[in-house]
C-alpha positions in Angstrom: 70.3 67.0 113.6 69.0 68.2 110.2 67.1 65.8 108.0 69.4 63.8 105.7 67.2 64.4 102.7 67.2 68.1 103.4 71.0 68.1 103.6 71.3 66.4 100.3 68.8 68.8 98.7 70.9 71.8 99.9 74.0 70.3 98.2 72.3 70.0 94.8 74.5 70.6 91.8 75.2 74.3 91.2 76.9 74.0 87.8 74.3 74.4 85.0 76.8 73.7 82.2 77.8 70.4 83.7 74.1 69.5 84.2 73.4 70.3 80.5 76.3 68.2 79.4 75.2 65.3 81.6 71.7 65.4 80.3 72.9 65.6 76.7 74.6 62.2 77.3 71.5 60.7 78.9 72.4 61.0 82.6 69.2 61.8 84.6 69.5 64.8 86.9 67.9 63.0 89.9 67.7 59.5 91.3 64.9 57.9 93.4 65.0 57.3 97.1 63.3 54.3 98.8 60.4 56.6 99.9 59.8 57.5 96.2 61.3 61.0 96.4 63.9 62.2 93.9 67.3 63.3 95.0 69.6 65.4 92.8 72.6 63.6 91.3 75.8 65.2 92.6 78.4 66.9 90.4 80.9 64.3 91.5 78.6 61.5 90.2 78.0 63.2 87.0 81.7 63.7 86.3 82.4 60.0 87.1 79.6 58.8 84.9 80.6 61.1 82.0 84.2 59.8 82.3 82.8 56.2 82.2 81.0 57.2 79.0 84.3 58.4 77.5 83.2 62.0 77.5 86.0 64.6 77.7 84.3 66.9 80.2 86.8 69.8 80.0 86.7 69.9 76.3 83.0 69.3 75.9 81.0 71.0 78.6 78.0 72.8 77.2 77.3 76.4 77.8 73.6 76.7 77.2 73.6 80.5 76.8 75.1 80.5 73.3 77.8 78.9 71.2 80.1 76.3 72.7 83.0 77.5 74.8 85.3 74.8 76.3 85.5 74.8 80.1 89.3 75.5 80.2 88.7 78.9 78.8 86.9 79.8 82.0 90.2 79.3 83.8 92.6 81.1 81.6 92.9 82.6 78.1 94.9 80.8 75.5 96.9 81.5 72.3 97.7 80.0 69.0 99.5 80.4 65.6 97.9 81.6 62.4 99.3 80.7 58.9 98.3 80.4 55.3 98.7 76.7 54.7 100.0 77.1 51.2 102.9 79.4 52.4 104.6 76.7 54.5 108.0 75.6 53.2 109.5 72.3 54.0 112.2 70.0 52.6 109.5 67.5 51.5 106.5 69.4 50.2 105.8 70.0 46.5 106.1 73.8 46.3 102.9 74.3 48.4 102.3 73.7 52.0 100.2 70.6 52.6 98.4 68.6 55.2 101.5 66.8 56.3 103.2 70.1 56.9 100.2 71.1 58.9 100.6 68.0 61.1 104.2 69.0 61.7 103.3 72.6 62.5 100.7 71.4 65.0 103.4 69.3 66.8 105.7 72.3 66.9 102.9 74.6 68.1 102.2 72.1 70.9 105.8 72.3 72.0 105.6 76.1 72.0 102.6 76.0 74.3 99.9 77.0 71.8 96.3 75.7 71.8 95.4 76.2 68.2 96.7 76.6 64.6 94.6 79.0 62.5 94.4 78.5 58.8 93.1 80.2 55.6 89.9 78.7 54.1 90.6 75.2 52.8 87.6 75.2 50.4 87.6 73.5 47.0 89.1 75.7 44.2 88.8 75.4 40.4 91.2 72.5 39.8 91.0 73.1 36.1 92.0 76.8 36.5 94.4 76.7 39.5 95.5 80.3 38.9 92.2 81.3 40.5 93.9 80.8 43.8 92.1 83.1 46.3 90.9 81.0 49.2 88.2 83.5 49.6 86.7 82.9 46.1 86.3 79.1 46.2 84.4 76.9 43.8 82.6 75.2 46.7 82.8 75.7 50.5 81.5 72.3 51.4 84.5 70.4 49.9 88.2 70.6 50.3 91.2 71.7 48.3 93.0 68.6 46.9 96.1 70.6 46.2 96.9 70.3 49.9 97.2 66.5 49.7 100.6 65.3 50.7 101.2 62.9 47.9 104.4 61.5 49.3 102.5 60.4 52.4 100.3 58.0 50.4 101.2 54.4 51.2 103.5 52.8 48.5 103.8 55.9 46.5 107.1 56.1 44.6 108.0 59.0 42.4 109.7 58.7 39.0 113.0 60.6 38.4 110.9 63.0 36.3 108.6 63.6 39.3 111.5 64.2 41.6 113.0 66.8 39.4 109.7 68.6 39.0 109.1 68.6 42.7 112.5 70.1 43.4 111.9 72.9 40.9 108.6 73.7 42.6 110.0 73.5 46.1 112.8 76.1 45.3 110.4 78.8 44.0 109.7 81.9 46.1 106.0 81.9 45.0 103.5 79.1 44.8 103.1 78.2 41.1 99.6 76.9 41.3 99.4 75.8 37.6 102.5 73.6 37.8 101.6 72.3 41.3 98.2 71.3 40.1 99.5 69.7 36.9 102.0 67.6 38.7 99.8 66.6 41.7 96.8 65.7 39.5 99.0 63.7 37.1 100.7 61.8 40.0 97.4 61.4 42.0 95.5 60.1 38.9 98.3 57.5 38.3 98.2 56.4 41.9 94.4 56.2 41.9 94.4 54.0 38.8 96.9 51.7 40.5 94.8 51.6 43.7 91.6 51.1 41.8 93.1 48.3 39.8 94.2 46.5 42.9 97.9 47.1 42.3 98.3 49.1 45.6 97.4 47.3 48.8 97.2 49.6 51.8 95.6 49.3 55.2 94.7 53.0 55.3 92.9 53.3 51.9 90.2 50.7 52.3 87.8 50.5 49.4 84.8 49.9 51.7 85.6 53.1 53.6 85.8 55.0 50.3 82.4 53.7 49.4 81.1 54.9 52.8 82.6 58.3 52.2 81.0 58.5 48.8 77.6 57.5 50.1 77.8 60.0 52.9 78.7 62.8 50.5 75.6 62.1 48.5 74.5 64.2 45.6 76.5 67.2 46.7 79.7 65.3 46.4 78.8 63.6 43.1 77.8 66.9 41.5 81.0 68.6 42.7 83.1 65.8 41.2 81.1 65.9 38.0 81.6 69.7 37.8 85.4 69.1 38.0 85.2 66.6 35.1 83.2 69.0 32.9 85.4 71.9 33.9 88.6 70.0 33.0 87.1 69.0 29.7 86.0 72.5 28.8 89.5 73.9 29.7 91.2 71.1 27.7 89.2 72.1 24.6 89.8 75.8 25.0 86.8 76.7 27.1 86.3 78.1 30.6 86.6 76.4 34.0 83.5 78.2 35.2 80.1 77.1 34.2 78.6 80.4 33.1 80.8 80.2 29.9 80.0 76.6 29.2 77.7 75.5 26.3 74.2 76.2 27.3 73.2 72.5 27.5 75.9 71.9 30.2 75.0 74.9 32.4 72.2 73.0 34.2 73.1 69.7 35.9 69.5 68.5 35.4 69.8 68.8 31.6 69.8 65.5 29.5 73.2 66.5 28.0 74.7 66.6 31.5 73.3 63.3 32.5 74.5 61.7 29.3 78.0 63.2 29.8 78.0 61.9 33.4 77.3 58.4 32.2 80.2 58.5 29.9 82.6 59.8 32.6 81.8 57.6 35.6 85.4 56.6 36.2 86.7 60.1 36.0 84.0 61.4 38.3 85.0 58.7 40.8 88.6 60.0 40.6 87.5 63.5 41.8 85.4 61.9 44.6 88.5 59.9 45.6 90.5 63.2 45.8 88.0 64.5 48.3 88.3 61.3 50.3 92.1 61.6 50.4 92.0 65.3 51.4 89.4 64.4 54.1 91.6 61.6 55.5 94.7 63.8 55.6 93.0 66.8 57.2 91.5 64.4 59.8 95.0 63.2 60.4 96.2 66.8 60.9 93.3 67.4 63.3 94.3 64.3 65.3 98.0 65.4 65.3 96.9 68.7 66.8 95.0 66.9 69.6 98.0 64.6 70.2 100.3 67.7 70.4 98.2 69.1 73.2 96.4 71.8 71.2 93.2 71.9 73.2 91.3 73.8 70.5 93.2 72.2 67.6 92.6 73.5 64.1 90.9 76.9 63.7 89.4 77.2 60.2 88.4 80.3 58.3 85.2 80.3 56.3 84.9 82.5 53.2 81.8 84.8 53.0 80.8 83.5 49.5 81.7 81.3 46.6 82.6 82.0 43.0 79.7 83.0 40.8 80.6 80.3 38.3 81.8 77.5 40.6 80.7 74.0 41.6 78.3 75.3 44.3 76.3 77.6 42.2 76.1 75.1 39.4 74.9 72.2 41.4 72.6 74.0 43.9 71.6 77.2 42.1 68.2 77.2 43.7 69.7 78.3 47.0 71.8 81.2 45.5 71.1 84.8 44.5 70.8 84.5 40.7 72.0 87.8 39.2 73.8 89.9 41.9 77.1 89.4 43.7 78.4 90.3 47.2 80.4 93.5 47.5 80.8 96.5 49.7 79.7 100.2 49.5 82.2 103.0 49.1 84.6 103.5 52.0 87.9 105.2 52.7 89.9 102.2 51.5 87.8 101.7 48.4 86.2 105.0 47.5 84.2 103.6 44.5 83.0 100.6 46.5 83.8 96.9 45.9 82.3 94.1 43.9 83.8 90.9 45.2 82.1 88.8 42.5 81.0 86.3 45.1 77.7 84.4 45.2 75.4 84.7 48.1 72.8 82.4 49.5 69.2 83.5 49.0 67.9 85.0 52.3 64.8 82.8 52.3 66.8 79.6 51.6 70.0 80.0 53.6 68.6 78.6 56.9 65.7 76.7 55.4 65.1 73.1 56.2 66.3 70.7 58.9 69.7 70.5 57.2 69.9 73.9 55.7 72.5 75.0 53.2 74.1 77.1 55.9 74.2 74.2 58.4 75.7 71.9 55.8 78.5 74.4 55.1 79.2 74.9 58.8 79.2 71.2 59.5 81.7 70.6 56.7 84.3 72.8 58.5 83.5 72.0 62.1 84.0 68.3 61.5 87.7 69.1 61.6 87.9 72.2 63.7 87.8 73.2 67.3 87.2 76.8 66.2 85.9 78.5 63.0 86.0 82.1 62.0 83.0 83.6 60.1 84.6 85.9 57.5 82.5 89.1 57.2 80.2 88.4 60.1 78.0 91.2 59.0 76.6 88.6 56.5 74.7 87.1 59.5 72.5 90.2 59.4 72.9 91.7 55.9 74.9 91.6 52.7 75.6 94.4 50.2 74.6 93.0 46.8 75.6 94.4 43.4 73.5 93.6 40.3 75.6 91.8 37.6 75.0 94.6 35.2 75.8 97.4 37.6 78.5 98.9 39.8 78.8 99.1 43.6 77.0 102.5 43.2 74.0 100.5 42.1 74.1 98.1 45.0 72.1 97.9 48.2 72.0 96.1 51.6 69.7 93.1 51.8 68.7 91.7 55.1 69.4 88.1 56.1 67.6 86.0 58.9 70.0 86.8 61.7 68.2 85.0 64.5 68.0 81.8 62.4 71.6 81.9 61.3 72.8 82.5 64.9 70.7 79.6 66.0 72.3 77.4 63.3 75.7 78.4 64.6 74.8 77.6 68.2 73.4 74.2 67.4 76.3 73.2 65.2 78.8 74.6 67.7 77.5 72.4 70.4 77.2 69.4 68.2 80.8 69.6 67.1 82.2 71.3 70.3 83.6 74.1 68.2 84.2 77.7 69.1 82.8 80.4 66.8 84.6 83.7 66.0 82.9 86.4 64.0 85.0 88.9 61.9 83.0 91.9 63.1 85.0 94.6 61.4 83.9 97.5 59.2 80.4 98.8 58.7 78.2 96.6 60.9 74.4 96.7 61.3 73.2 98.3 64.5 73.0 95.8 67.4 74.9 93.0 65.6 77.9 93.1 68.0 75.6 92.8 71.0 73.8 89.9 69.3 77.1 88.1 68.6 78.2 88.6 72.2 74.9 87.3 73.6 75.4 84.2 71.4 79.0 83.5 72.7 80.4 84.4 69.3 83.9 85.8 69.8 84.7 89.3 68.4 87.7 89.7 66.2 90.1 92.4 67.3 93.0 93.5 65.2 95.5 95.8 67.0 95.7 98.5 64.3 91.9 98.9 64.3 91.5 99.1 68.1 91.7 102.9 68.6 89.7 105.7 70.2 90.2 109.4 70.4 93.2 109.0 72.7 95.0 106.5 70.5 95.4 102.8 70.7 93.2 101.1 73.2 95.1 99.6 76.2 95.3 95.8 76.2 93.3 95.6 79.4 90.3 97.2 77.7 90.0 94.5 75.0 86.8 92.5 75.5 87.0 89.1 77.1 84.8 87.4 74.5 87.2 88.0 71.6 90.2 86.8 69.6 92.9 89.4 69.6 95.8 89.6 67.1 98.5 92.0 65.8 97.9 91.4 62.1 96.1 89.2 59.5 96.4 88.0 55.9 94.9 91.3 54.7 97.6 93.4 56.4 101.3 94.0 56.1 103.4 92.2 58.7 104.2 94.4 61.7 107.5 95.5 60.1 105.6 96.6 57.0 103.0 98.4 59.1 105.7 100.4 61.0 107.2 101.5 57.7 103.8 102.4 56.2 104.2 99.8 53.5 100.5 99.2 53.5 99.8 102.9 52.7 102.5 102.9 50.0 100.9 99.8 48.5 97.6 101.6 48.1 99.4 104.4 46.3 101.4 102.1 44.1 98.3 100.1 43.0 96.1 103.3 42.5 93.7 102.3 45.2 93.4 105.7 46.8 93.7 109.3 45.6 97.1 111.0 46.3 95.6 113.5 48.7 94.0 110.7 50.8 97.2 108.7 50.7 99.2 111.6 52.1 96.7 111.9 55.0 97.3 108.2 55.7 101.0 108.6 55.7 100.7 111.5 58.1 98.4 109.4 60.3 100.9 106.6 60.3 103.5 108.9 61.8 101.0 109.7 64.6 100.2 106.0 65.0 103.9 105.2 65.5 104.0 107.8 68.3 100.8 106.4 69.8 102.0 102.8 69.8 105.3 103.8 71.4 103.4 105.7 74.1 101.2 102.6 74.7 104.3 100.4 75.1 106.0 102.8 77.4 102.9 103.2 79.6 102.9 99.4 80.0 106.6 99.4 81.1 108.2 98.4 77.7 111.1 100.2 76.0 109.7 101.6 72.8 111.6 102.3 69.6 112.1 105.8 68.3 108.8 106.7 66.5 110.7 109.0 64.1 112.8 106.1 62.8 111.1 104.8 59.7 113.5 101.8 59.4 114.3 99.9 62.6 117.5 97.8 62.8 117.1 94.1 63.3 117.5 94.1 67.0 115.1 97.0 67.5 112.5 95.4 65.2 112.7 92.1 67.1 112.3 93.8 70.4 109.2 95.8 69.1 107.6 92.6 67.8 108.2 90.7 71.0 107.0 93.5 73.2 103.8 94.2 71.3 102.8 90.6 71.2 103.6 90.3 74.9 101.5 93.4 75.6 98.4 92.3 73.6 98.6 88.8 75.1 98.0 90.4 78.5 94.5 91.4 77.3 91.5 89.5 78.8 90.5 88.3 75.4 90.0 84.5 75.5 92.0 83.8 72.4 95.2 85.5 71.1 96.7 84.7 67.7 100.2 85.3 66.5 100.7 85.4 62.8 103.6 83.2 61.7 104.6 85.7 59.0 105.2 88.3 61.7 107.7 86.1 63.3 109.5 85.3 60.1 109.3 89.1 59.2 108.1 88.6 55.6 108.8 91.5 53.3 105.7 90.9 51.1 102.1 91.0 52.1 99.9 87.9 51.7 97.2 89.9 50.0 96.6 93.5 49.0 92.8 94.0 49.0 91.6 95.6 45.9 94.3 94.1 43.6 94.2 91.1 41.4 97.0 90.9 38.9 99.3 93.7 40.1 100.4 91.8 43.2 101.0 88.0 43.6 98.1 87.6 46.1 97.9 84.3 47.9 101.1 83.0 46.3 103.9 84.2 48.7 105.7 81.5 50.6 107.4 81.9 54.0 111.1 82.7 53.8 111.9 80.1 56.6 111.3 76.4 56.3 109.4 74.4 58.9 112.6 72.7 59.9 114.3 76.0 60.7 111.4 77.7 62.6 112.4 76.3 65.9 115.9 77.8 65.5 114.6 81.3 64.7 115.4 83.5 67.7 112.3 85.6 67.2 110.0 82.5 67.2 111.7 81.3 70.4 111.4 84.7 72.1 107.8 85.4 71.2 106.6 81.9 72.1 108.5 82.0 75.4 106.7 85.3 76.2 103.3 83.9 75.3 103.9 80.8 77.5 104.7 83.2 80.4 101.7 85.5 79.8 99.2 82.7 78.9 100.4 79.6 80.6 98.4 76.4 80.1 96.2 75.5 83.1 95.2 71.9 83.4 
């Protein structure tokens, strides 16, 4: 008969991820025997003790080889919905999708069988200049957009007849009118805040002591962001600019005596903007909780912009960590032959990951506190950025290296601390070796169908990488219907983004791509539409959308995202890259309300297909 201790030794735990999780919660890997020897603690014991410590093992198991990946992804890939939050229409919102709409969408997504809801960046904008509405040019990435506050969900809020009429007008518009939305919401919220602060509103949810805790935790970053909003609003009110680079010189540096004097005279107003951040935080937390309650195992999936506005709150309050006189852009390429200057501020390479709580870690933490997944926009920035001098053009720009190893380490540490998946938008001109580095760090690749091609045409779904998020289209693309018609190419022509000769080549290429996509569908057993037909009838288009989503969902990629605008077949794109005033970027609203989504046959058919292809495993 074998020695008992030898038998126990042979059955030692073989799951290093479970072992790491147990140790992270203080569970010793061995226990003593009477003779003084140490015996490994079994997997079963670790699981029982973790459960006793209220640890969700499946959601929180560590993977020590890189960024966090939840254990359920080892069993089966999952899918989710992506949407621009502002584009949601509902019978109760104020002309812009809000956090209450998000909670409702999460509940619906849970019923559909999804595991996440992906969103545009929710970063703080210029409240004093709401027409600057691109979520990818925020004023400050560490703080939230108060325009997403669902005012009607505040306890004891009652609207005046004038408020109700203004809300109805905003709600009926086809486009988000950011100026009118901001004017109304800020007026109503300020009135509510004054009543709350004066003790006229008693609520169990908005406890003053919790507000003070939030304010204290936000520290100087929060105070300066709020102070920026106060100065910005004052400057706009008197005919000036919302951005600090055009302010009077004495106000351009928060350390100046004039700024300190101004701050002392506006303590109450500064508190209002801090309060706005608190309310936004509470409602986004509530949406994240709604996602968990709906069974979305990943929950919210938040997008992070690559940079911030050159004249926003972040660069004003922490200018010592930003590049001073150059902005982020891109070199010439086939889609922008003169290059691009995105007019975004970049962190200094020698400061971005500096310190125990680096600027980069602070920014990542601010998103991961709500999110089960984040997407790093322009993941090339982990290794390098193309910087354009303020007084030059993209032709005068150059690539500047960033501390890739340090930034990836920050992502890994934050990812495990928050149990959050990391996705890197690894498209375009990438530094050599970056894709491999991201893969080694468990950072998911970002695979958009129209870009996944080789010399033989579109790549079969089975050849997509496992460590990836796959999707049909994104906010920078036409919906699938628009792609089929070549509306994206026509838009580049209409907005003078490409020369006529290049545009004609693109139109010819699209004809070839339609043939290739039909061949791909037929090879997988689907009935493809006629590639010669530029305009598909409604039934053919629906079948095409269902089949392509079904096909791509069969890929081994861990995550698959379906864009809500594809299911509502929106005629206008969310954003046309390279345009600013000639197209209403970031303003289009969905043509179907939240209440009607469940009744839309295409939504039912696509989500039914995704449940079959990617069923939840528990």
